[in-house]
C-alpha positions as CSV (number, residue, x, y, z in Angstrom):
1,X,124.2,149.7,90.3
2,X,120.7,151.1,90.9
3,X,119.3,147.6,91.0
4,X,121.8,146.6,93.6
5,X,120.9,149.6,95.8
6,X,117.2,148.9,95.4
7,X,117.7,145.2,96.4
8,X,119.8,146.2,99.4
9,X,117.2,148.8,100.5
10,X,114.4,146.2,100.1
11,X,116.3,143.7,102.2
12,X,116.9,146.3,104.8
13,X,113.3,147.3,105.0
14,X,112.0,143.7,105.1
15,X,114.6,142.8,107.7
16,X,113.6,145.7,109.9
17,X,109.9,144.8,109.5
18,X,110.7,141.2,110.5
19,X,112.5,142.4,113.6
20,X,109.6,144.7,114.5
21,X,107.0,142.0,114.0
22,X,109.1,139.6,116.1
23,X,109.3,142.2,118.9
24,X,105.5,142.9,118.7
25,X,104.8,139.2,119.1
26,X,106.8,139.1,122.4
27,X,105.0,142.2,123.6
28,X,101.7,140.7,122.8
29,X,102.5,137.5,124.7
30,X,103.5,139.5,127.8
31,X,100.3,141.6,127.6
32,X,98.3,138.4,127.2
33,X,100.0,136.8,130.3
34,X,99.3,139.9,132.4
35,X,95.7,140.0,131.2
36,X,95.1,136.4,132.2
37,X,96.8,137.0,135.6
38,X,94.3,139.8,136.0
39,X,91.4,137.3,135.8
40,X,93.0,135.2,138.5
41,X,93.8,137.9,141.0
42,X,90.7,140.0,140.3
43,X,88.6,136.9,141.2
44,X,90.1,136.9,144.7
45,X,89.5,140.6,145.2
46,X,85.8,140.4,144.4
47,X,85.0,138.8,147.8
48,X,82.1,136.6,148.6
49,X,79.2,138.9,147.7
50,X,80.9,141.2,145.1
51,X,80.6,141.0,141.4
52,X,83.8,140.8,139.3
53,X,83.9,142.4,135.9
54,X,86.4,141.7,133.2
55,X,86.6,145.3,132.2
56,X,87.5,148.4,134.3
57,X,85.2,151.1,132.8
C-alpha cells in the first residue's frame, strides 16, 4: 500500500513538473518574440543620426 502511494505521488510530481516546463517553454517563446520585435521597432526609433543599443541600461 505504501509503495502504491509513493508511485502515485511520484507520478503526480512528475506530471506537475512536466506541465510547468511546458508552460515555461511557451512563456519563453513569447518573450523571445517580443525581444526580437524590440530590435525591429527600436531600429526605427533611432533616427538617422542616433545610435541604437540592444540594452536599456
